[in-house]
FIKOLZA-1660 file (N, C-alpha, C; in steps of 0.1 Angstrom, whole numbers, plus 5000, padded with zeros to 4 digits):
% residues 222
   i   px   py   pz ch aa at
   1 8020 2672 3477  A  M  N
   1 8029 2663 3475  A  M CA
   1 8032 2663 3458  A  M  C
   2 8038 2660 3450  A  A  N
   2 8041 2654 3440  A  A CA
   2 8035 2643 3429  A  A  C
   3 8024 2652 3426  A  K  N
   3 8016 2637 3411  A  K CA
   3 8019 2630 3415  A  K  C
   4 8016 2611 3423  A  L  N
   4 8021 2602 3412  A  L CA
   4 8013 2597 3403  A  L  C
   5 8014 2589 3400  A  P  N
   5 8003 2584 3382  A  P CA
   5 7991 2577 3390  A  P  C
   6 7985 2579 3383  A  V  N
   6 7971 2579 3390  A  V CA
   6 7973 2563 3381  A  V  C
   7 7967 2553 3387  A  T  N
   7 7961 2538 3385  A  T CA
   7 7949 2530 3389  A  T  C
   8 7940 2530 3382  A  R  N
   8 7924 2526 3388  A  R CA
   8 7929 2509 3391  A  R  C
   9 7925 2503 3404  A  R  N
   9 7927 2492 3409  A  R CA
   9 7910 2486 3412  A  R  C
  10 7915 2479 3416  A  A  N
  10 7902 2469 3413  A  A CA
  10 7898 2468 3435  A  A  C
  11 7887 2469 3427  A  T  N
  11 7884 2469 3442  A  T CA
  11 7887 2462 3451  A  T  C
  12 7894 2460 3467  A  H  N
  12 7898 2448 3472  A  H CA
  12 7898 2455 3495  A  H  C
  13 7897 2448 3497  A  S  N
  13 7895 2453 3513  A  S CA
  13 7912 2461 3514  A  S  C
  14 7914 2470 3530  A  L  N
  14 7926 2474 3527  A  L CA
  14 7927 2461 3542  A  L  C
  15 7942 2460 3545  A  P  N
  15 7937 2450 3562  A  P CA
  15 7941 2464 3573  A  P  C
  16 7937 2454 3585  A  A  N
  16 7931 2457 3600  A  A CA
  16 7952 2460 3599  A  A  C
  17 7949 2471 3604  A  L  N
  17 7963 2474 3609  A  L CA
  17 7965 2475 3627  A  L  C
  18 7951 2469 3634  A  S  N
  18 7948 2456 3640  A  S CA
  18 7949 2449 3645  A  S  C
  19 7939 2440 3649  A  T  N
  19 7935 2429 3646  A  T CA
  19 7925 2424 3656  A  T  C
  20 7917 2430 3660  A  P  N
  20 7913 2424 3674  A  P CA
  20 7904 2410 3668  A  P  C
  21 7895 2406 3680  A  E  N
  21 7892 2394 3674  A  E CA
  21 7878 2396 3666  A  E  C
  22 7871 2411 3674  A  V  N
  22 7857 2413 3666  A  V CA
  22 7860 2434 3664  A  V  C
  23 7860 2434 3648  A  S  N
  23 7859 2451 3649  A  S CA
  23 7849 2455 3647  A  S  C
  24 7850 2460 3658  A  V  N
  24 7832 2472 3656  A  V CA
  24 7833 2477 3650  A  V  C
  25 7843 2488 3649  A  L  N
  25 7845 2502 3645  A  L CA
  25 7853 2499 3633  A  L  C
  26 7847 2508 3623  A  E  N
  26 7863 2504 3613  A  E CA
  26 7867 2524 3610  A  E  C
  27 7880 2532 3610  A  I  N
  27 7884 2543 3603  A  I CA
  27 7895 2543 3600  A  I  C
  28 7888 2549 3590  A  L  N
  28 7900 2547 3572  A  L CA
  28 7903 2563 3579  A  L  C
  29 7917 2566 3572  A  T  N
  29 7927 2575 3574  A  T CA
  29 7931 2577 3556  A  T  C
  30 7932 2591 3553  A  V  N
  30 7931 2590 3540  A  V CA
  30 7939 2602 3531  A  V  C
  31 7951 2600 3523  A  C  N
  31 7964 2615 3515  A  C CA
  31 7961 2609 3505  A  C  C
  32 7975 2611 3500  A  T  N
  32 7978 2609 3487  A  T CA
  32 7983 2601 3480  A  T  C
  33 7991 2600 3485  A  G  N
  33 8005 2584 3477  A  G CA
  33 8004 2574 3489  A  G  C
  34 7999 2582 3496  A  N  N
  34 7991 2566 3512  A  N CA
  34 8008 2566 3520  A  N  C
  35 8014 2575 3515  A  I  N
  35 8031 2570 3517  A  I CA
  35 8038 2576 3529  A  I  C
  36 8032 2590 3537  A  C  N
  36 8036 2598 3548  A  C CA
  36 8017 2597 3559  A  C  C
  37 8008 2611 3553  A  R  N
  37 8005 2613 3564  A  R CA
  37 7990 2601 3570  A  R  C
  38 7984 2595 3557  A  S  N
  38 7971 2586 3559  A  S CA
  38 7986 2572 3564  A  S  C
  39 7997 2572 3561  A  P  N
  39 7997 2556 3570  A  P CA
  39 8007 2564 3584  A  P  C
  40 8005 2575 3584  A  L  N
  40 8009 2575 3599  A  L CA
  40 8004 2577 3611  A  L  C
  41 7990 2580 3606  A  A  N
  41 7979 2588 3609  A  A CA
  41 7971 2573 3616  A  A  C
  42 7971 2564 3603  A  A  N
  42 7967 2552 3607  A  A CA
  42 7976 2549 3625  A  A  C
  43 7985 2546 3619  A  Q  N
  43 7995 2531 3627  A  Q CA
  43 7991 2543 3647  A  Q  C
  44 7992 2555 3645  A  L  N
  44 7991 2559 3654  A  L CA
  44 7973 2561 3660  A  L  C
  45 7962 2561 3657  A  L  N
  45 7955 2558 3660  A  L CA
  45 7958 2546 3665  A  L  C
  46 7956 2537 3656  A  S  N
  46 7961 2520 3657  A  S CA
  46 7964 2516 3674  A  S  C
  47 7971 2527 3675  A  T  N
  47 7981 2520 3685  A  T CA
  47 7977 2525 3699  A  T  C
  48 7968 2538 3698  A  R  N
  48 7963 2543 3704  A  R CA
  48 7944 2535 3707  A  R  C
  49 7945 2531 3702  A  L  N
  49 7928 2523 3702  A  L CA
  49 7931 2509 3702  A  L  C
  50 7945 2505 3703  A  A  N
  50 7948 2493 3706  A  A CA
  50 7938 2484 3720  A  A  C
  51 7933 2489 3724  A  D  N
  51 7927 2478 3740  A  D CA
  51 7913 2482 3731  A  D  C
  52 7910 2485 3718  A  L  N
  52 7894 2488 3716  A  L CA
  52 7895 2480 3704  A  L  C
  53 7879 2473 3701  A  P  N
  53 7879 2460 3685  A  P CA
  53 7875 2475 3676  A  P  C
  54 7889 2477 3673  A  V  N
  54 7888 2489 3660  A  V CA
  54 7893 2484 3657  A  V  C
  55 7889 2487 3640  A  R  N
  55 7902 2479 3629  A  R CA
  55 7905 2500 3621  A  R  C
  56 7917 2496 3623  A  V  N
  56 7925 2512 3616  A  V CA
  56 7928 2511 3600  A  V  C
  57 7930 2517 3589  A  A  N
  57 7931 2516 3583  A  A CA
  57 7935 2523 3570  A  A  C
  58 7942 2528 3560  A  S  N
  58 7947 2543 3553  A  S CA
  58 7943 2534 3534  A  S  C
  59 7947 2543 3531  A  A  N
  59 7948 2544 3516  A  A CA
  59 7947 2561 3512  A  A  C
  60 7951 2556 3494  A  G  N
  60 7958 2573 3492  A  G CA
  60 7944 2572 3480  A  G  C
  61 7941 2588 3473  A  A  N
  61 7936 2587 3461  A  A CA
  61 7940 2587 3456  A  A  C
  62 7956 2590 3450  A  R  N
  62 7964 2591 3437  A  R CA
  62 7977 2579 3441  A  R  C
  63 7971 2563 3449  A  A  N
  63 7985 2552 3457  A  A CA
  63 7987 2546 3449  A  A  C
  64 8000 2543 3445  A  R  N
  64 8003 2531 3441  A  R CA
  64 8010 2517 3452  A  R  C
  65 7997 2508 3440  A  D  N
  65 7997 2496 3451  A  D CA
  65 8009 2495 3459  A  D  C
  66 8015 2489 3472  A  G  N
  66 8022 2482 3471  A  G CA
  66 8040 2489 3478  A  G  C
  67 8040 2505 3479  A  M  N
  67 8045 2513 3479  A  M CA
  67 8048 2515 3495  A  M  C
  68 8056 2510 3501  A  P  N
  68 8064 2513 3514  A  P CA
  68 8066 2531 3522  A  P  C
  69 8059 2530 3536  A  M  N
  69 8062 2540 3537  A  M CA
  69 8076 2555 3534  A  M  C
  70 8076 2563 3531  A  T  N
  70 8091 2575 3538  A  T CA
  70 8095 2567 3542  A  T  C
  71 8104 2565 3548  A  P  N
  71 8118 2567 3562  A  P CA
  71 8115 2573 3571  A  P  C
  72 8115 2588 3563  A  E  N
  72 8108 2605 3572  A  E CA
  72 8101 2594 3582  A  E  C
  73 8085 2592 3575  A  A  N
  73 8072 2586 3580  A  A CA
  73 8068 2576 3588  A  A  C
  74 8085 2568 3581  A  A  N
  74 8084 2560 3588  A  A CA
  74 8090 2558 3602  A  A  C
  75 8104 2565 3603  A  D  N
  75 8106 2573 3614  A  D CA
  75 8101 2577 3623  A  D  C
  76 8088 2587 3614  A  L  N
  76 8082 2594 3629  A  L CA
  76 8072 2589 3629  A  L  C
  77 8069 2576 3630  A  A  N
  77 8064 2568 3641  A  A CA
  77 8066 2556 3647  A  A  C
  78 8079 2556 3645  A  V  N
  78 8090 2547 3655  A  V CA
  78 8087 2555 3667  A  V  C
  79 8091 2565 3663  A  A  N
  79 8097 2575 3671  A  A CA
  79 8083 2583 3683  A  A  C
  80 8068 2585 3683  A  R  N
  80 8061 2583 3689  A  R CA
  80 8053 2571 3690  A  R  C
  81 8063 2560 3695  A  G  N
  81 8058 2542 3693  A  G CA
  81 8049 2534 3695  A  G  C
  82 8047 2538 3675  A  V  N
  82 8041 2527 3669  A  V CA
  82 8057 2510 3666  A  V  C
  83 8049 2500 3670  A  D  N
  83 8053 2490 3667  A  D CA
  83 8067 2490 3652  A  D  C
  84 8079 2489 3652  A  P  N
  84 8083 2489 3644  A  P CA
  84 8080 2477 3632  A  P  C
  85 8071 2465 3635  A  A  N
  85 8069 2456 3630  A  A CA
  85 8054 2464 3616  A  A  C
  86 8050 2469 3626  A  L  N
  86 8037 2476 3615  A  L CA
  86 8045 2487 3612  A  L  C
  87 8052 2493 3611  A  V  N
  87 8051 2507 3606  A  V CA
  87 8063 2495 3591  A  V  C
  88 8067 2487 3592  A  A  N
  88 8076 2483 3578  A  A CA
  88 8063 2467 3571  A  A  C
  89 8059 2468 3576  A  S  N
  89 8045 2463 3571  A  S CA
  89 8036 2466 3556  A  S  C
  90 8036 2477 3558  A  H  N
  90 8027 2498 3553  A  H CA
  90 8030 2488 3534  A  H  C
  91 8020 2490 3534  A  A  N
  91 8020 2485 3521  A  A CA
  91 8006 2495 3515  A  A  C
  92 8014 2504 3502  A  A  N
  92 8001 2515 3499  A  A CA
  92 7990 2513 3494  A  A  C
  93 7981 2514 3500  A  R  N
  93 7964 2510 3487  A  R CA
  93 7957 2525 3484  A  R  C
  94 7955 2519 3472  A  Y  N
  94 7943 2528 3460  A  Y CA
  94 7931 2527 3466  A  Y  C
  95 7927 2543 3471  A  L  N
  95 7913 2546 3475  A  L CA
  95 7899 2538 3463  A  L  C
  96 7893 2536 3471  A  T  N
  96 7879 2527 3466  A  T CA
  96 7869 2525 3470  A  T  C
  97 7856 2528 3462  A  P  N
  97 7847 2535 3471  A  P CA
  97 7844 2527 3479  A  P  C
  98 7844 2509 3480  A  V  N
  98 7844 2505 3492  A  V CA
  98 7848 2506 3505  A  V  C
  99 7861 2507 3505  A  H  N
  99 7866 2509 3514  A  H CA
  99 7864 2527 3526  A  H  C
 100 7850 2534 3517  A  V  N
 100 7845 2549 3526  A  V CA
 100 7832 2545 3522  A  V  C
 101 7828 2533 3518  A  R  N
 101 7816 2527 3521  A  R CA
 101 7816 2526 3535  A  R  C
 102 7826 2505 3538  A  T  N
 102 7822 2505 3550  A  T CA
 102 7829 2516 3562  A  T  C
 103 7837 2522 3561  A  A  N
 103 7839 2529 3572  A  A CA
 103 7832 2538 3583  A  A  C
 104 7835 2542 3596  A  D  N
 104 7819 2548 3603  A  D CA
 104 7828 2556 3602  A  D  C
 105 7839 2559 3599  A  L  N
 105 7849 2579 3604  A  L CA
 105 7855 2576 3586  A  L  C
 106 7857 2587 3582  A  V  N
 106 7866 2587 3575  A  V CA
 106 7878 2600 3579  A  V  C
 107 7890 2597 3580  A  L  N
 107 7897 2609 3590  A  L CA
 107 7909 2616 3578  A  L  C
 108 7903 2625 3572  A  A  N
 108 7912 2631 3556  A  A CA
 108 7921 2638 3552  A  A  C
 109 7937 2637 3554  A  M  N
 109 7945 2646 3559  A  M CA
 109 7942 2660 3558  A  M  C
 110 7939 2664 3537  A  A  N
 110 7934 2676 3538  A  A CA
 110 7920 2677 3529  A  A  C
 111 7924 2689 3531  A  R  N
 111 7904 2695 3527  A  R CA
 111 7902 2686 3511  A  R  C
 112 7914 2683 3495  A  D  N
 112 7909 2678 3487  A  D CA
 112 7908 2657 3489  A  D  C
 113 7914 2656 3502  A  H  N
 113 7912 2641 3498  A  H CA
 113 7895 2642 3506  A  H  C
 114 7894 2647 3513  A  R  N
 114 7874 2650 3520  A  R CA
 114 7867 2653 3509  A  R  C
 115 7873 2659 3497  A  R  N
 115 7861 2659 3491  A  R CA
 115 7865 2650 3475  A  R  C
 116 7869 2640 3473  A  E  N
 116 7874 2631 3468  A  E CA
 116 7868 2616 3477  A  E  C
 117 7875 2610 3490  A  V  N
 117 7861 2606 3493  A  V CA
 117 7848 2606 3495  A  V  C
 118 7843 2624 3494  A  V  N
 118 7827 2623 3496  A  V CA
 118 7825 2621 3478  A  V  C
 119 7834 2624 3469  A  E  N
 119 7825 2624 3450  A  E CA
 119 7825 2604 3451  A  E  C
 120 7837 2600 3459  A  L  N
 120 7831 2583 3461  A  L CA
 120 7822 2579 3466  A  L  C
 121 7817 2584 3479  A  D  N
 121 7799 2582 3477  A  D CA
 121 7798 2595 3490  A  D  C
 122 7786 2597 3485  A  P  N
 122 7782 2614 3484  A  P CA
 122 7779 2614 3503  A  P  C
 123 7769 2599 3505  A  S  N
 123 7761 2593 3516  A  S CA
 123 7778 2598 3530  A  S  C
 124 7787 2593 3526  A  R  N
 124 7797 2598 3540  A  R CA
 124 7800 2608 3539  A  R  C
 125 7790 2620 3538  A  M  N
 125 7793 2631 3543  A  M CA
 125 7799 2635 3551  A  M  C
 126 7788 2636 3561  A  R  N
 126 7786 2633 3575  A  R CA
 126 7801 2626 3586  A  R  C
 127 7806 2614 3575  A  Q  N
 127 7811 2611 3583  A  Q CA
 127 7826 2618 3580  A  Q  C
 128 7830 2616 3573  A  A  N
 128 7845 2624 3562  A  A CA
 128 7847 2635 3573  A  A  C
 129 7858 2641 3573  A  F  N
 129 7862 2648 3575  A  F CA
 129 7879 2646 3578  A  F  C
 130 7885 2662 3576  A  T  N
 130 7897 2666 3581  A  T CA
 130 7909 2667 3594  A  T  C
 131 7917 2661 3593  A  A  N
 131 7921 2656 3609  A  A CA
 131 7917 2664 3617  A  A  C
 132 7926 2685 3614  A  R  N
 132 7924 2688 3619  A  R CA
 132 7908 2694 3617  A  R  C
 133 7899 2698 3612  A  E  N
 133 7889 2705 3610  A  E CA
 133 7878 2687 3620  A  E  C
 134 7884 2678 3626  A  F  N
 134 7881 2673 3631  A  F CA
 134 7883 2676 3645  A  F  C
 135 7896 2683 3646  A  A  N
 135 7903 2688 3665  A  A CA
 135 7896 2705 3669  A  A  C
 136 7895 2702 3659  A  R  N
 136 7890 2722 3655  A  R CA
 136 7872 2718 3664  A  R  C
 137 7860 2708 3656  A  L  N
 137 7849 2709 3659  A  L CA
 137 7849 2697 3672  A  L  C
 138 7850 2690 3672  A  A  N
 138 7855 2679 3687  A  A CA
 138 7856 2689 3701  A  A  C
 139 7861 2701 3698  A  A  N
 139 7866 2710 3710  A  A CA
 139 7856 2718 3714  A  A  C
 140 7850 2714 3704  A  D  N
 140 7833 2725 3711  A  D CA
 140 7825 2721 3716  A  D  C
 141 7826 2701 3718  A  L  N
 141 7817 2700 3723  A  L CA
 141 7826 2691 3740  A  L  C
 142 7823 2689 3752  A  S  N
 142 7823 2683 3760  A  S CA
 142 7830 2670 3762  A  S  C
 143 7833 2663 3771  A  D  N
 143 7827 2647 3774  A  D CA
 143 7811 2649 3771  A  D  C
 144 7809 2653 3782  A  D  N
 144 7791 2658 3784  A  D CA
 144 7786 2655 3776  A  D  C
 145 7791 2663 3770  A  D  N
 145 7782 2666 3755  A  D CA
 145 7784 2653 3746  A  D  C
 146 7794 2651 3747  A  L  N
 146 7797 2636 3736  A  L CA
 146 7790 2623 3746  A  L  C
 147 7786 2623 3755  A  R  N
 147 7780 2614 3765  A  R CA
 147 7770 2611 3762  A  R  C
 148 7760 2624 3757  A  A  N
 148 7744 2631 3760  A  A CA
 148 7743 2625 3743  A  A  C
 149 7749 2621 3732  A  A  N
 149 7752 2621 3721  A  A CA
 149 7747 2608 3720  A  A  C
 150 7761 2602 3726  A  A  N
 150 7758 2589 3720  A  A CA
 150 7747 2584 3724  A  A  C
 151 7747 2588 3739  A  A  N
 151 7731 2582 3748  A  A CA
 151 7721 2584 3733  A  A  C
 152 7716 2589 3726  A  T  N
 152 7708 2589 3723  A  T CA
 152 7698 2583 3705  A  T  C
 153 7715 2569 3712  A  A  N
 153 7714 2558 3700  A  A CA
 153 7706 2550 3710  A  A  C
 154 7695 2549 3724  A  G  N
 154 7689 2543 3724  A  G CA
 154 7699 2543 3735  A  G  C
 155 7688 2531 3745  A  E  N
 155 7699 2522 3758  A  E CA
 155 7694 2503 3747  A  E  C
 156 7708 2502 3747  A  G  N
 156 7709 2491 3743  A  G CA
 156 7715 2486 3735  A  G  C
 157 7723 2502 3729  A  A  N
 157 7728 2508 3711  A  A CA
 157 7740 2502 3715  A  A  C
 158 7745 2497 3706  A  T  N
 158 7767 2489 3702  A  T CA
 158 7770 2503 3701  A  T  C
 159 7781 2497 3706  A  P  N
 159 7797 2510 3705  A  P CA
 159 7796 2520 3692  A  P  C
 160 7793 2507 3679  A  R  N
 160 7788 2515 3668  A  R CA
 160 7777 2521 3674  A  R  C
 161 7770 2523 3674  A  E  N
 161 7761 2529 3669  A  E CA
 161 7755 2539 3681  A  E  C
 162 7763 2543 3689  A  R  N
 162 7770 2550 3696  A  R CA
 162 7779 2564 3693  A  R  C
 163 7787 2556 3684  A  F  N
 163 7796 2562 3677  A  F CA
 163 7796 2572 3670  A  F  C
 164 7783 2569 3659  A  A  N
 164 7777 2570 3651  A  A CA
 164 7773 2581 3653  A  A  C
 165 7763 2584 3670  A  A  N
 165 7753 2590 3672  A  A CA
 165 7765 2604 3675  A  A  C
 166 7774 2602 3686  A  A  N
 166 7783 2612 3693  A  A CA
 166 7788 2615 3676  A  A  C
 167 7790 2618 3667  A  L  N
 167 7802 2618 3652  A  L CA
 167 7790 2631 3644  A  L  C
 168 7780 2621 3648  A  G  N
 168 7768 2632 3641  A  G CA
 168 7767 2649 3649  A  G  C
 169 7775 2641 3664  A  A  N
 169 7774 2659 3671  A  A CA
 169 7779 2669 3668  A  A  C
 170 7796 2661 3663  A  V  N
 170 7806 2668 3658  A  V CA
 170 7806 2672 3644  A  V  C
 171 7803 2660 3636  A  A  N
 171 7796 2670 3624  A  A CA
 171 7786 2683 3623  A  A  C
 172 7778 2684 3638  A  G  N
 172 7768 2688 3634  A  G CA
 172 7774 2709 3640  A  G  C
 173 7787 2704 3649  A  R  N
 173 7786 2717 3642  A  R CA
 173 7795 2724 3632  A  R  C
 174 7793 2718 3623  A  R  N
 174 7792 2727 3608  A  R CA
 174 7788 2737 3613  A  R  C
 175 7795 2747 3607  A  G  N
 175 7788 2761 3606  A  G CA
 175 7786 2770 3619  A  G  C
 176 7784 2759 3630  A  I  N
 176 7785 2763 3643  A  I CA
 176 7794 2770 3651  A  I  C
 177 7809 2769 3647  A  T  N
 177 7817 2758 3657  A  T CA
 177 7825 2776 3646  A  T  C
 178 7835 2786 3652  A  L  N
 178 7843 2796 3647  A  L CA
 178 7853 2784 3631  A  L  C
 179 7851 2795 3625  A  P  N
 179 7862 2786 3606  A  P CA
 179 7874 2788 3614  A  P  C
 180 7885 2784 3609  A  P  N
 180 7899 2785 3607  A  P CA
 180 7906 2800 3602  A  P  C
 181 7908 2803 3606  A  A  N
 181 7914 2821 3600  A  A CA
 181 7914 2823 3585  A  A  C
 182 7919 2805 3582  A  S  N
 182 7925 2806 3565  A  S CA
 182 7917 2791 3568  A  S  C
 183 7916 2787 3552  A  A  N
 183 7910 2770 3552  A  A CA
 183 7915 2763 3553  A  A  C
 184 7930 2763 3548  A  E  N
 184 7943 2761 3546  A  E CA
 184 7946 2751 3562  A  E  C
 185 7938 2766 3572  A  D  N
 185 7948 2755 3585  A  D CA
 185 7936 2740 3587  A  D  C
 186 7928 2737 3581  A  D  N
 186 7921 2723 3588  A  D CA
 186 7930 2715 3577  A  D  C
 187 7941 2721 3568  A  D  N
 187 7949 2705 3562  A  D CA
 187 7960 2707 3574  A  D  C
 188 7968 2692 3569  A  V  N
 188 7980 2686 3572  A  V CA
 188 7988 2693 3564  A  V  C
 189 8000 2695 3566  A  I  N
 189 8006 2704 3556  A  I CA
 189 8013 2684 3549  A  I  C
 190 8017 2688 3536  A  D  N
 190 8023 2674 3524  A  D CA
 190 8036 2679 3531  A  D  C
 191 8041 2667 3541  A  P  N
 191 8055 2667 3538  A  P CA
 191 8069 2660 3525  A  P  C
 192 8059 2655 3515  A  Y  N
 192 8061 2648 3508  A  Y CA
 192 8079 2655 3504  A  Y  C
 193 8088 2647 3499  A  G  N
 193 8098 2653 3496  A  G CA
 193 8105 2668 3496  A  G  C
 194 8101 2667 3511  A  R  N
 194 8106 2681 3518  A  R CA
 194 8114 2677 3528  A  R  C
 195 8114 2692 3539  A  S  N
 195 8127 2689 3545  A  S CA
 195 8122 2672 3557  A  S  C
 196 8130 2675 3574  A  A  N
 196 8127 2663 3583  A  A CA
 196 8116 2678 3595  A  A  C
 197 8121 2687 3592  A  A  N
 197 8108 2701 3604  A  A CA
 197 8096 2697 3592  A  A  C
 198 8095 2696 3581  A  T  N
 198 8085 2699 3570  A  T CA
 198 8073 2682 3581  A  T  C
 199 8083 2675 3584  A  Y  N
 199 8078 2658 3584  A  Y CA
 199 8071 2664 3596  A  Y  C
 200 8082 2665 3605  A  E  N
 200 8080 2671 3622  A  E CA
 200 8066 2676 3621  A  E  C
 201 8066 2693 3616  A  R  N
 201 8062 2701 3617  A  R CA
 201 8039 2694 3614  A  R  C
 202 8045 2682 3597  A  S  N
 202 8031 2673 3598  A  S CA
 202 8026 2667 3608  A  S  C
 203 8030 2659 3613  A  A  N
 203 8029 2656 3628  A  A CA
 203 8021 2659 3634  A  A  C
 204 8031 2673 3637  A  V  N
 204 8026 2686 3653  A  V CA
 204 8010 2684 3649  A  V  C
 205 8006 2687 3635  A  E  N
 205 7993 2692 3631  A  E CA
 205 7988 2676 3631  A  E  C
 206 7986 2670 3631  A  L  N
 206 7977 2660 3632  A  L CA
 206 7975 2653 3642  A  L  C
 207 7983 2651 3651  A  E  N
 207 7982 2641 3668  A  E CA
 207 7970 2652 3673  A  E  C
 208 7967 2666 3673  A  P  N
 208 7956 2670 3681  A  P CA
 208 7941 2662 3670  A  P  C
 209 7947 2661 3661  A  G  N
 209 7928 2647 3654  A  G CA
 209 7929 2635 3660  A  G  C
 210 7941 2629 3659  A  L  N
 210 7941 2619 3666  A  L CA
 210 7941 2615 3680  A  L  C
 211 7943 2625 3687  A  V  N
 211 7937 2628 3700  A  V CA
 211 7918 2629 3706  A  V  C
 212 7919 2642 3693  A  A  N
 212 7902 2641 3696  A  A CA
 212 7896 2631 3690  A  A  C
 213 7894 2619 3679  A  V  N
 213 7890 2607 3678  A  V CA
 213 7886 2601 3692  A  V  C
 214 7903 2597 3698  A  E  N
 214 7906 2587 3702  A  E CA
 214 7895 2593 3713  A  E  C
 215 7895 2603 3717  A  R  N
 215 7883 2606 3728  A  R CA
 215 7866 2605 3724  A  R  C
 216 7866 2604 3711  A  V  N
 216 7852 2605 3708  A  V CA
 216 7847 2585 3703  A  V  C
 217 7858 2582 3703  A  V  N
 217 7856 2564 3705  A  V CA
 217 7854 2562 3723  A  V  C
 218 7864 2566 3729  A  R  N
 218 7861 2558 3743  A  R CA
 218 7853 2562 3745  A  R  C
 219 7842 2575 3742  A  I  N
 219 7827 2577 3749  A  I CA
 219 7827 2564 3746  A  I  C
 220 7820 2564 3727  A  A  N
 220 7811 2554 3730  A  A CA
 220 7814 2541 3730  A  A  C
 221 7827 2542 3736  A  F  N
 221 7825 2526 3739  A  F CA
 221 7823 2527 3756  A  F  C
 222 7821 2540 3758  A  G  N
 222 7818 2541 3775  A  G CA
 222 7819 2535 3787  A  G  C
% end
């Protein structure tokens, strides 16, 4: 993606893409400009989890506040079932430490974004993944494995606590699960300024990670 001007912004919170009465979990998706990959990821995940009290938001490591999604990304979102009003309401947000600190899961679009997330808050290392990395690691765990991990949070644990325990099991596969053939295979390709086919490829690379996140979330809410 072409580099956008970097402008430091005051710390602010992100608007939720879904607005349940009580947000039990918070998920943040991160890319560069917050106009292609991360808003698409957030909107698709929000749509998938609309029946649960999960807040999904997005931000960009080099974002210019207020920018809309690119038309190509917006079209992809609508074609995949996202409410057009939600797509139209997107306004890019610059990533801040507060966004990282309050997220139960940070889903980065590429390794560089995950690195920047961890630099902002090193304590979130085990809660930050790239989307493709998450899919790869979670695939190593069965539903029973994830339920057992969630249960370690203890009797009477909240869904957030159960999710944190299950997420720990996913993070624990690092160094055990076989790495990708190429490190770049953990990145979702950046389609900005490229062809419609590249946008489609980006969405296809992204979606297994979203499916994996939904699986872990639903098991946590069990």
